[in-house]
C-alpha positions as CSV (number, residue, x, y, z in Angstrom):
1,M,-227.0,-65.5,21.6
2,N,-226.3,-69.2,22.1
3,E,-229.6,-71.0,22.5
4,K,-228.2,-73.5,25.0
5,A,-229.6,-72.7,28.5
6,P,-227.0,-71.0,30.7
7,G,-225.9,-73.0,33.7
8,F,-222.9,-74.8,35.2
9,G,-223.4,-77.8,32.9
10,S,-223.9,-75.8,29.7
11,E,-221.6,-73.9,27.4
12,P,-220.9,-70.3,28.5
13,F,-223.8,-68.0,27.8
14,F,-221.8,-64.8,27.2
15,F,-220.3,-65.5,23.7
16,L,-221.9,-64.8,20.4
17,Q,-222.6,-67.4,17.8
18,G,-220.0,-67.5,15.1
19,E,-217.2,-66.2,17.3
20,P,-213.6,-67.6,16.8
21,E,-213.0,-71.1,18.3
22,T,-210.1,-69.7,20.4
23,A,-212.3,-67.2,22.0
24,R,-214.9,-69.9,22.7
25,I,-212.4,-72.2,24.3
26,S,-211.0,-69.2,26.4
27,N,-214.5,-68.3,27.6
28,T,-215.3,-72.0,28.4
29,R,-212.1,-72.3,30.5
30,T,-212.9,-69.0,32.3
31,M,-216.3,-70.3,33.3
32,R,-214.9,-73.6,34.5
33,S,-212.4,-71.7,36.6
34,L,-215.2,-69.6,38.1
35,K,-217.4,-72.5,38.8
36,P,-216.0,-73.4,42.2
37,I,-216.2,-69.7,43.2
38,L,-219.8,-69.5,42.1
39,I,-220.7,-72.7,43.9
40,G,-219.0,-71.5,47.0
41,L,-220.9,-68.2,46.9
42,M,-224.1,-70.1,46.5
43,T,-223.4,-72.4,49.3
44,A,-222.5,-69.5,51.5
45,F,-225.6,-67.7,50.7
46,A,-227.7,-70.8,51.4
47,A,-226.0,-71.2,54.8
48,W,-226.6,-67.5,55.5
49,A,-230.3,-67.8,54.6
50,Q,-230.6,-71.0,56.7
51,T,-229.1,-69.4,59.8
52,S,-231.1,-66.3,59.5
53,A,-234.3,-68.3,59.2
54,E,-233.3,-70.4,62.2
55,A,-232.5,-67.3,64.2
56,I,-235.9,-65.8,63.5
57,R,-237.5,-69.0,64.5
58,L,-235.6,-69.0,67.8
59,V,-236.3,-65.4,68.5
60,E,-240.0,-65.4,67.7
61,G,-240.9,-68.9,69.0
62,R,-241.5,-70.4,72.4
63,Q,-238.5,-70.3,74.6
64,T,-236.9,-72.4,77.3
65,P,-236.9,-70.8,80.8
66,N,-234.9,-67.6,81.0
67,R,-234.2,-64.8,83.4
68,Q,-237.1,-62.7,82.1
69,G,-239.6,-65.5,82.9
70,M,-241.1,-65.3,79.5
71,D,-240.7,-69.0,78.5
72,G,-243.6,-70.6,76.7
73,F,-244.6,-67.5,74.9
74,T,-244.1,-66.6,71.2
75,I,-243.3,-63.0,70.3
76,E,-246.9,-62.5,69.1
77,E,-248.3,-63.9,72.3
78,L,-246.1,-61.6,74.4
79,M,-247.3,-58.7,72.3
80,E,-250.8,-59.5,73.0
81,K,-250.2,-60.2,76.7
82,F,-248.5,-56.8,77.2
83,H,-250.6,-54.8,74.7
84,V,-247.8,-53.9,72.4
85,P,-249.2,-53.4,68.8
86,G,-246.0,-53.5,66.8
87,V,-242.4,-54.5,67.0
88,S,-239.6,-54.1,64.5
89,V,-236.2,-55.9,64.9
90,A,-232.9,-55.8,63.0
91,V,-230.0,-58.2,64.0
92,I,-226.4,-57.6,63.2
93,R,-224.0,-60.5,62.6
94,D,-220.4,-60.2,61.3
95,F,-220.8,-56.4,60.8
96,E,-223.8,-56.9,58.6
97,V,-227.6,-56.8,58.9
98,H,-228.2,-60.5,59.2
99,W,-232.0,-60.1,59.2
100,A,-234.8,-57.7,59.8
101,K,-238.4,-58.6,60.6
102,A,-241.5,-56.8,61.9
103,W,-244.6,-58.2,63.8
104,G,-248.0,-56.7,64.5
105,Y,-249.5,-53.3,63.6
106,A,-248.1,-49.9,62.9
107,D,-251.6,-48.7,63.8
108,A,-253.8,-51.0,65.9
109,E,-257.0,-49.1,65.0
110,A,-256.5,-49.1,61.3
111,K,-254.9,-52.6,61.3
112,T,-252.0,-51.3,59.3
113,P,-249.2,-53.9,59.4
114,V,-245.7,-53.0,60.6
115,T,-243.0,-53.7,58.0
116,P,-239.2,-53.4,58.2
117,E,-239.6,-50.0,56.5
118,T,-242.0,-48.7,59.1
119,M,-240.6,-45.6,60.8
120,F,-240.7,-45.4,64.6
121,Q,-239.6,-42.7,67.0
122,A,-236.2,-43.6,68.3
123,A,-236.8,-41.4,71.4
124,S,-233.6,-41.2,73.4
125,M,-231.7,-43.3,70.9
126,S,-231.6,-40.1,69.0
127,K,-228.9,-39.0,71.3
128,P,-225.9,-41.1,70.2
129,V,-226.8,-40.5,66.5
130,A,-226.8,-36.8,67.3
131,A,-223.5,-37.1,69.1
132,L,-221.9,-38.4,66.0
133,G,-222.8,-35.1,64.3
134,S,-220.9,-33.3,67.1
135,L,-217.9,-35.5,66.5
136,K,-218.1,-34.6,62.8
137,A,-217.9,-30.9,63.9
138,V,-214.8,-31.7,66.0
139,E,-213.0,-33.3,63.0
140,R,-213.9,-30.3,60.9
141,G,-212.3,-28.0,63.5
142,L,-215.5,-26.2,64.5
143,F,-214.9,-26.8,68.2
144,T,-213.2,-29.3,70.5
145,L,-214.9,-31.7,73.0
146,D,-213.3,-29.9,76.0
147,Q,-214.0,-26.4,74.8
148,D,-216.2,-24.1,77.0
149,V,-219.5,-24.4,75.3
150,N,-220.3,-20.7,75.8
151,T,-217.5,-19.9,73.4
152,I,-219.3,-22.0,70.8
153,L,-222.8,-20.9,71.5
154,K,-223.9,-17.7,69.6
155,T,-227.6,-17.4,70.3
156,W,-227.8,-18.4,74.0
157,K,-225.4,-18.9,76.9
158,V,-225.2,-21.4,79.8
159,P,-225.7,-19.4,83.0
160,G,-222.5,-19.2,85.0
161,N,-221.3,-22.1,87.3
162,P,-222.1,-21.1,90.9
163,F,-220.4,-24.3,92.2
164,V,-216.9,-24.1,90.9
165,P,-216.4,-20.7,89.2
166,G,-214.3,-21.0,86.1
167,C,-215.1,-24.8,85.5
168,P,-216.7,-24.7,82.1
169,V,-219.5,-26.8,80.6
170,T,-218.1,-28.7,77.6
171,P,-219.4,-30.7,74.7
172,R,-217.9,-33.8,76.3
173,G,-219.9,-33.2,79.4
174,L,-223.1,-32.4,77.6
175,T,-223.0,-35.6,75.5
176,S,-222.1,-37.9,78.5
177,H,-224.6,-36.6,81.0
178,T,-221.8,-35.2,83.2
179,S,-222.2,-31.5,82.5
180,G,-223.9,-30.7,85.8
181,T,-227.3,-29.9,84.4
182,G,-230.1,-31.3,86.6
183,D,-233.2,-31.5,84.6
184,G,-234.8,-34.5,86.2
185,F,-237.7,-34.5,83.7
186,G,-238.2,-36.3,80.4
187,F,-239.4,-34.4,77.4
188,P,-243.2,-35.2,76.9
189,G,-243.4,-33.7,73.5
190,Y,-246.2,-31.7,71.9
191,A,-249.4,-32.8,70.2
192,P,-249.4,-32.2,66.4
193,G,-250.9,-28.8,65.6
194,T,-250.1,-27.2,68.9
195,K,-247.6,-24.4,69.3
196,V,-244.1,-25.8,69.7
197,P,-241.3,-23.9,71.5
198,T,-238.0,-22.9,70.1
199,V,-234.8,-24.4,71.5
200,L,-234.2,-21.1,73.4
201,E,-237.6,-21.3,75.0
202,I,-237.0,-24.9,76.0
203,L,-233.7,-24.1,77.6
204,D,-235.1,-21.2,79.6
205,G,-238.4,-23.0,80.4
206,R,-240.5,-20.3,78.8
207,A,-243.9,-20.8,77.3
208,P,-245.0,-22.6,75.3
209,S,-242.3,-25.0,76.7
210,N,-243.9,-27.7,78.9
211,T,-240.7,-28.3,80.9
212,G,-238.6,-26.3,83.3
213,P,-235.4,-24.5,82.6
214,V,-232.1,-26.3,82.0
215,R,-229.7,-25.1,84.6
216,L,-226.6,-26.4,86.4
217,V,-227.2,-28.1,89.8
218,R,-223.6,-29.2,90.4
219,A,-220.1,-28.7,89.0
220,P,-219.3,-30.5,85.7
221,F,-217.9,-34.0,86.0
222,E,-218.9,-34.2,89.7
223,A,-221.5,-36.9,89.0
224,V,-223.6,-38.4,86.2
225,Q,-227.2,-37.4,85.8
226,Y,-229.1,-38.3,82.7
227,S,-230.0,-35.0,81.0
228,G,-232.0,-34.4,77.8
229,G,-231.5,-30.7,78.5
230,A,-227.7,-31.1,78.2
231,V,-228.1,-32.8,74.9
232,T,-230.4,-29.9,73.8
233,I,-227.7,-27.4,74.7
234,Q,-225.3,-29.4,72.5
235,Q,-227.9,-29.4,69.7
236,L,-227.9,-25.6,69.7
237,A,-224.1,-25.5,69.9
238,L,-223.7,-27.7,67.0
239,S,-226.2,-25.6,64.9
240,D,-224.6,-22.4,66.0
241,A,-221.1,-23.6,65.1
242,A,-222.0,-25.0,61.7
243,G,-224.4,-22.1,60.9
244,K,-227.1,-24.6,59.8
245,E,-230.3,-25.9,61.2
246,F,-229.9,-29.2,63.1
247,A,-232.2,-31.5,61.0
248,P,-230.6,-30.8,57.6
249,L,-227.1,-30.8,59.0
250,M,-227.6,-34.2,60.4
251,Q,-229.0,-35.4,57.1
252,E,-225.9,-34.1,55.3
253,W,-223.2,-35.2,57.9
254,V,-224.6,-38.5,59.3
255,L,-227.8,-40.0,58.0
256,G,-227.0,-39.5,54.3
257,P,-223.4,-40.8,54.4
258,I,-224.4,-43.9,56.4
259,G,-227.3,-44.6,54.0
260,M,-230.0,-44.2,56.6
261,T,-232.7,-43.5,53.9
262,N,-235.7,-44.0,56.1
263,S,-234.5,-41.7,58.9
264,T,-235.1,-38.0,59.6
265,Y,-234.7,-35.5,62.5
266,Q,-237.3,-33.2,60.9
267,Q,-240.0,-32.2,63.4
268,P,-242.9,-32.3,62.8
269,L,-242.6,-35.4,60.5
270,P,-242.9,-34.4,56.8
271,L,-246.3,-35.1,55.4
272,E,-244.9,-37.4,52.7
273,R,-243.5,-39.6,55.5
274,E,-246.6,-39.9,57.6
275,K,-247.9,-43.0,55.8
276,Q,-244.7,-44.8,56.7
277,A,-244.8,-43.9,60.4
278,A,-246.0,-46.0,63.3
279,R,-248.7,-44.7,65.5
280,A,-248.2,-44.2,69.3
281,H,-250.2,-46.5,71.6
282,N,-250.8,-46.5,75.3
283,G,-250.3,-49.2,77.9
284,A,-253.6,-50.8,76.9
285,G,-252.5,-51.1,73.3
286,K,-255.0,-48.4,72.2
287,G,-254.1,-45.8,69.6
288,S,-253.6,-42.4,71.2
289,A,-255.7,-39.4,70.1
290,A,-252.5,-37.8,68.9
291,R,-250.9,-40.2,66.5
292,W,-247.5,-39.2,68.0
293,H,-246.0,-36.2,69.7
294,V,-243.6,-33.6,68.1
295,Y,-240.2,-33.2,69.6
296,P,-238.4,-29.9,69.0
297,E,-235.6,-31.4,71.3
298,M,-234.5,-33.2,68.1
299,A,-231.0,-34.3,69.3
300,A,-232.5,-35.7,72.6
301,A,-235.7,-37.4,71.3
302,G,-236.7,-36.4,67.7
303,L,-235.3,-39.0,65.3
304,W,-237.8,-41.0,63.2
305,T,-236.1,-44.2,61.9
306,T,-236.3,-47.9,61.2
307,A,-234.5,-50.8,62.9
308,T,-232.5,-51.4,59.8
309,D,-231.3,-47.8,59.6
310,L,-230.2,-47.8,63.3
311,A,-228.5,-51.1,62.6
312,K,-226.5,-49.4,59.8
313,F,-225.5,-46.7,62.2
314,L,-224.3,-49.3,64.8
315,I,-222.4,-51.1,62.1
316,D,-220.7,-48.0,60.9
317,V,-219.6,-47.3,64.5
318,Q,-218.2,-50.9,64.7
319,L,-216.4,-50.7,61.4
320,T,-214.9,-47.3,62.0
321,L,-213.6,-48.6,65.3
322,Q,-211.9,-51.4,63.4
323,G,-210.4,-48.8,60.9
324,K,-212.6,-50.2,58.1
325,S,-214.9,-47.2,57.6
326,S,-214.7,-43.4,57.6
327,K,-218.1,-42.5,56.3
328,V,-218.6,-39.9,59.0
329,V,-215.5,-39.7,61.2
330,G,-212.2,-41.5,61.5
331,Q,-211.1,-44.2,63.9
332,K,-209.5,-42.0,66.6
333,T,-212.6,-39.7,66.8
334,M,-215.0,-42.6,66.9
335,Q,-213.2,-43.9,70.0
336,E,-214.8,-41.0,71.9
337,M,-218.2,-42.6,71.5
338,V,-217.3,-45.9,73.3
339,T,-214.9,-44.5,75.9
340,P,-216.4,-43.5,79.3
341,V,-215.5,-40.0,80.2
342,G,-214.3,-40.9,83.6
343,V,-217.5,-40.2,85.6
344,G,-220.4,-42.6,85.0
345,P,-220.9,-45.2,82.2
346,Y,-221.3,-42.8,79.2
347,G,-219.0,-41.9,76.4
348,V,-219.8,-39.3,73.9
349,G,-223.4,-40.4,73.2
350,F,-223.4,-44.1,74.1
351,R,-223.7,-45.9,77.4
352,I,-220.9,-48.4,77.8
353,S,-221.8,-51.7,79.5
354,K,-220.3,-55.2,80.2
355,Y,-222.3,-58.3,79.8
356,G,-220.6,-61.6,80.3
357,E,-217.1,-61.2,78.9
358,G,-218.2,-58.6,76.3
359,W,-218.2,-54.8,76.2
360,Y,-221.1,-53.1,74.5
361,F,-222.2,-49.7,73.4
362,E,-225.9,-49.2,73.8
363,H,-228.9,-46.9,74.4
364,G,-232.6,-47.2,75.1
365,G,-235.5,-44.9,74.3
366,S,-238.8,-43.9,75.7
367,N,-241.2,-41.4,74.1
368,F,-245.0,-40.9,74.2
369,G,-246.2,-44.2,72.9
370,F,-242.8,-45.6,71.8
371,R,-240.2,-47.8,73.5
372,S,-236.9,-48.9,72.0
373,D,-233.5,-50.5,72.6
374,M,-230.2,-51.1,70.7
375,A,-226.9,-52.5,71.5
376,A,-223.7,-53.6,69.6
377,H,-220.5,-55.4,70.6
378,R,-217.4,-53.3,70.8
379,V,-215.3,-55.7,68.7
380,K,-217.2,-58.8,67.6
381,G,-219.4,-57.4,64.9
382,Y,-222.9,-58.3,66.4
383,G,-225.8,-56.4,67.8
384,V,-229.6,-55.8,67.8
385,V,-232.1,-53.0,67.4
386,I,-235.7,-53.3,68.7
387,L,-238.4,-50.7,68.1
388,T,-242.0,-50.8,69.5
389,N,-245.0,-48.5,69.4
390,G,-246.5,-49.2,72.8
391,D,-246.0,-47.8,76.3
392,N,-245.3,-51.4,77.5
393,G,-242.7,-52.0,74.9
394,D,-239.8,-52.2,77.4
395,V,-241.0,-55.8,78.3
396,L,-240.6,-56.8,74.6
397,T,-237.3,-55.0,74.0
398,R,-235.7,-56.8,77.0
399,E,-237.0,-60.2,76.1
400,I,-236.1,-60.0,72.4
401,R,-232.6,-58.8,73.2
402,E,-232.1,-61.7,75.5
403,R,-233.4,-64.2,72.9
404,V,-231.1,-62.8,70.2
405,A,-228.1,-62.9,72.6
406,R,-228.9,-66.6,73.4
407,A,-229.6,-67.6,69.8
408,Y,-226.2,-66.2,68.6
409,G,-224.2,-67.2,71.6
410,W,-223.1,-63.7,72.5
411,D,-220.0,-63.7,74.7
412,T,-220.2,-67.3,75.9
413,L,-217.8,-70.2,75.8
414,D,-220.7,-72.5,75.4
415,K,-221.5,-73.7,71.9
416,P,-223.9,-71.2,70.2
417,V,-227.1,-72.4,68.7
418,L,-226.3,-70.8,65.4
419,R,-222.9,-71.7,63.9
């Protein structure tokens, strides 16, 4: 090879010694024509790196007064104040992960640091990811969103509707918390090593299930009532329709195609993944005796994941809505996730909310020892995912979300801090 060091001021480095002069001149001209493009790319990357570093500084540093009243505290000081051992954040800008960072400990007892690759329990943020699996089944013609779920279910049936006979429970109602199921309980999960109920035992409230039965308390679409039980019914319907267990089905249809390589619905968590997982902590920031709980209610609460992987999920929703992706479903089908069903604020999976002048699809999560939040703009290509491993993590998720929104100037006519 030519011994002259490669670079913009040198001869091209990709021609061999002794090649014809015409080829040498051609290659030189090619490199000169590419020089402005390469410089532009380098400048753009430098600006990207600078803005991401500035954004991190704004989010993790001391703040001016804000509605949360958390001014004057860094993220690490807030973690200490509220006894939250670990936090992992991924920020979306222009339909890409702009940056991801973690603070604190995955295990406060062992002093294991959190990294962006640390897996957390997504808790109820499992629900919209699972809903995308049901939409995949719709596109494949396995069922429709407005079909009577009892015509889909093969291994169990929803008891008849005593309120409006003939008004069926449907996948649309089950995934938007409008099905009429009235389970007012959350799923507490099960300590590792204890007997875990089947989905059928959960739905009927039979031992060893630690919750009551999932039953209708009103007619479908009469009102909205948040219902993990409804989502568990839809988990069973999806598995019955596809003829495949839920966790591998979601890996094949959703997690794999989106590239969520650090995510799984497998419960219990596979042994080879345990070293990557954050430990649950109580409100005092102490590690729980059980490192985490097991959730057979996988669609409702069982996803293990990272902030970056959930950001990839949100981005795919955004890009599909723009007609720029079809990794899982098409644009028309994806509209169902961000369109309220007519009663309450939920579409198929996501809660739909308006902040300022912007519309967002979002979801939070609360499991034993874990708290989380995620939100993404309907059209503008930005969002955030925040995962924590402490029972007081909600304080951090709210504050970090507000700091990110202010740093990036979400839905404001004021000049954003980052440009």
